[in-house]
Rosetta silent file (secondary structure, phi, psi, omega in degrees, C-alpha in Angstrom):
SEQUENCE: MKFMKSNCLEHSIGSMARVLGVSRSGYYKYLNRHKDRSVAPELTNFLQEKWLKSRKNYGFKRLFQEVKKSNLPYGARKVRKAMKLCKISGKQCKGFTMLLLFFRG
SCORE:     score description
SCORE:     0.000 S_00000001
   1 L     0.000  -38.468  178.489  -16.626    8.931  -20.136 S_00000001
   2 H   -65.635  -35.802  177.924  -17.017    5.317  -18.999 S_00000001
   3 H   -62.773  -44.190  179.959  -20.624    5.427  -20.165 S_00000001
   4 H   -63.794  -39.998 -179.201  -19.530    6.629  -23.587 S_00000001
   5 H   -65.508  -40.060 -178.096  -16.889    3.919  -23.788 S_00000001
   6 H   -75.172  -24.274 -177.448  -19.345    1.161  -22.900 S_00000001
   7 L  -110.129   18.156 -175.912  -22.031    2.397  -25.330 S_00000001
   8 L   -70.119  -20.631  178.010  -19.881    3.421  -28.287 S_00000001
   9 L   -79.212  -27.718 -177.586  -21.122    0.480  -30.384 S_00000001
  10 L   -87.541  -36.024 -176.024  -24.783    1.425  -29.941 S_00000001
  11 L  -128.558  157.627  178.344  -24.574    5.220  -30.345 S_00000001
  12 L   -76.495  151.680 -178.690  -22.246    7.598  -32.119 S_00000001
  13 H   -63.913  -40.136 -179.008  -19.605    9.364  -30.065 S_00000001
  14 H   -61.648  -45.323 -179.077  -20.727   12.770  -31.326 S_00000001
  15 H   -69.047  -38.774  177.871  -24.350   12.347  -30.261 S_00000001
  16 H   -65.865  -39.205  179.145  -23.404   10.967  -26.834 S_00000001
  17 H   -63.855  -41.091  179.391  -20.955   13.830  -26.304 S_00000001
  18 H   -63.602  -45.905 -178.307  -23.646   16.367  -27.212 S_00000001
  19 H   -66.315  -41.302 -177.451  -26.222   14.802  -24.849 S_00000001
  20 H   -82.241  -11.779  177.630  -23.755   14.448  -21.965 S_00000001
  21 L    78.030   31.017  176.235  -22.299   17.921  -22.484 S_00000001
  22 L  -121.034  163.876 -179.955  -18.701   16.900  -23.080 S_00000001
  23 L   -89.466  152.078  177.056  -16.444   17.428  -26.065 S_00000001
  24 H   -64.726  -39.467 -179.446  -15.479   14.663  -28.466 S_00000001
  25 H   -64.250  -35.236  176.693  -11.839   15.653  -28.178 S_00000001
  26 H   -64.911  -37.287  177.850  -12.064   15.310  -24.394 S_00000001
  27 H   -64.966  -45.195 -179.493  -13.434   11.801  -24.798 S_00000001
  28 H   -68.881  -32.777  175.238  -10.599   10.778  -27.111 S_00000001
  29 H   -64.647  -38.639  176.803   -8.062   12.363  -24.764 S_00000001
  30 H   -62.805  -41.397 -179.617   -9.582   10.249  -21.977 S_00000001
  31 H   -66.146  -37.227 -173.333   -9.222    7.109  -24.098 S_00000001
  32 L   -95.282    6.548 -178.226   -5.582    7.771  -24.987 S_00000001
  33 L   -69.287  158.975  178.159   -4.359    8.877  -21.559 S_00000001
  34 L   -75.400  132.595 -177.066   -1.555    6.987  -19.850 S_00000001
  35 L   -77.339  -35.715 -172.794   -2.911    4.439  -17.431 S_00000001
  36 L   -95.004   88.231  179.172    0.147    4.232  -15.157 S_00000001
  37 L  -101.110  -14.384 -175.725    0.398    7.593  -13.392 S_00000001
  38 L   -94.744  165.171  178.453    1.293    6.308   -9.945 S_00000001
  39 L   -94.085  137.862 -177.616    4.622    5.172   -8.571 S_00000001
  40 L   -66.899  133.906  178.647    5.028    1.471   -7.847 S_00000001
  41 H   -63.708  -28.160  176.949    5.088    0.622   -4.129 S_00000001
  42 H   -60.276  -43.337 -179.080    7.885   -1.880   -4.834 S_00000001
  43 H   -68.583  -44.447 -178.859   10.104    0.972   -6.024 S_00000001
  44 H   -64.215  -39.663  177.635    9.279    3.298   -3.134 S_00000001
  45 H   -64.210  -42.017  179.283    9.966    0.558   -0.576 S_00000001
  46 H   -62.050  -46.774 -178.340   13.276   -0.271   -2.269 S_00000001
  47 H   -64.376  -43.023  179.583   14.357    3.380   -2.360 S_00000001
  48 H   -62.008  -42.397 -179.279   13.398    3.995    1.275 S_00000001
  49 H   -61.954  -48.295 -179.144   15.294    0.892    2.391 S_00000001
  50 H   -66.481  -38.028 -178.891   18.492    1.840    0.522 S_00000001
  51 H   -66.385  -42.466  179.348   18.238    5.469    1.609 S_00000001
  52 H   -70.876  -33.919  176.616   17.870    4.562    5.287 S_00000001
  53 H   -63.902  -32.895 -179.561   20.712    2.008    5.039 S_00000001
  54 L   -85.402   11.889 -177.828   22.973    4.776    3.768 S_00000001
  55 L    57.912   39.426  176.712   22.012    6.902    6.814 S_00000001
  56 L    64.287   27.060  179.354   20.108    9.270    4.492 S_00000001
  57 L   -89.669  -38.107 -172.395   23.259   10.086    2.523 S_00000001
  58 L   -64.839  135.960  174.915   22.379    8.678   -0.889 S_00000001
  59 L  -106.780 -158.774 -175.616   20.955   11.044   -3.438 S_00000001
  60 H   -61.076  -47.239 -174.412   19.502   10.462   -6.883 S_00000001
  61 H   -59.578  -49.014 -177.657   22.682    9.238   -8.592 S_00000001
  62 H   -69.741  -39.165  179.010   23.524    6.556   -6.063 S_00000001
  63 H   -66.361  -37.569  178.090   19.929    5.411   -5.607 S_00000001
  64 H   -66.152  -37.502  175.555   19.498    5.148   -9.369 S_00000001
  65 H   -62.477  -39.832  178.050   22.689    3.052   -9.531 S_00000001
  66 H   -64.168  -38.449  178.051   21.235    0.760   -6.860 S_00000001
  67 H   -63.678  -43.807 -179.665   18.037    0.388   -8.893 S_00000001
  68 H   -66.863  -38.848  178.012   20.046   -0.563  -11.978 S_00000001
  69 H   -62.130  -35.369 -177.412   22.194   -3.045   -9.987 S_00000001
  70 L   -83.862    1.891  179.303   19.047   -4.739   -8.719 S_00000001
  71 L    57.257   36.627  174.079   17.682   -5.059  -12.281 S_00000001
  72 L   -81.815  141.737 -173.371   14.448   -3.264  -11.436 S_00000001
  73 L   -85.198   52.272 -178.573   12.631   -2.077  -14.591 S_00000001
  74 L  -122.816  141.204  179.555   12.460    1.624  -13.689 S_00000001
  75 L   -92.637 -177.301 -175.439   14.004    4.567  -15.459 S_00000001
  76 H   -64.744  -41.841 -178.358   15.496    7.781  -14.152 S_00000001
  77 H   -64.398  -40.736 -179.632   12.276    9.798  -14.301 S_00000001
  78 H   -66.817  -38.784  178.821   10.309    7.193  -12.360 S_00000001
  79 H   -65.836  -44.755 -179.964   13.045    6.992   -9.701 S_00000001
  80 H   -63.817  -39.382  178.855   13.182   10.779   -9.356 S_00000001
  81 H   -64.672  -41.836  178.611    9.380   10.952   -9.125 S_00000001
  82 H   -65.618  -38.890  178.500    9.344    8.270   -6.407 S_00000001
  83 H   -64.091  -41.390  179.590   12.062   10.116   -4.495 S_00000001
  84 H   -65.498  -40.246 -179.959   10.079   13.341   -4.645 S_00000001
  85 H   -64.415  -39.165 -178.878    6.935   11.551   -3.494 S_00000001
  86 H   -88.764   -0.432 -178.234    8.759    9.985   -0.511 S_00000001
  87 L    57.955   47.640  178.148   10.665   13.215    0.236 S_00000001
  88 L  -100.269  128.195  173.313   14.019   11.502   -0.195 S_00000001
  89 L  -148.586  148.322 -179.379   17.066   13.654   -0.842 S_00000001
  90 L   -78.793  163.331  176.685   20.756   13.126   -0.289 S_00000001
  91 L   -78.960  137.822  178.256   22.900   15.132    2.060 S_00000001
  92 L   -89.340  128.352  177.958   24.768   17.945    0.409 S_00000001
  93 L   -76.766  144.291 -178.559   28.444   18.041    1.237 S_00000001
  94 L   -86.076  134.942 -179.273   29.665   21.398    2.385 S_00000001
  95 L   -74.705  162.704  179.523   32.337   22.982    0.269 S_00000001
  96 L   -80.031  130.010  174.222   35.693   24.134    1.556 S_00000001
  97 L  -118.091  129.955 -178.310   35.888   27.797    2.428 S_00000001
  98 L   -85.316  130.499 -179.549   39.254   29.382    2.927 S_00000001
  99 L   -96.154  117.179  179.364   39.494   31.616    5.953 S_00000001
 100 L  -109.587  127.375  178.110   41.601   34.672    5.327 S_00000001
 101 L  -111.073  128.479  178.395   42.614   36.844    8.204 S_00000001
 102 L  -111.849  128.436  178.313   43.878   40.323    7.546 S_00000001
 103 L  -109.863  136.575  175.143   45.799   42.140   10.219 S_00000001
 104 L   -97.164  130.046 -173.493   46.319   45.826   10.195 S_00000001
 105 L  -116.266    0.000    0.000   49.686   46.738   11.478 S_00000001
């Protein structure tokens, strides 16, 4: 694909695709793909630091609030993706269960 991109002015895309055995649509998909697929190390370091400071209590909502407070330019999806990558999850609080004792008399 890089070869096709560098030689697109000299040869037609169709002929290069035929010779190289790739599809034209695959080449255009390669050209239009999103470049930024990875998570920024700045964000992962920030999330790990805040998560460890909270004694591993903070979950997505609180960590996302911390990101917004710090004016970092990351959205909810990027934060959730970084959390998944770093295996960060908040502690789940246990619900109240009522204990009922029945006595037979």
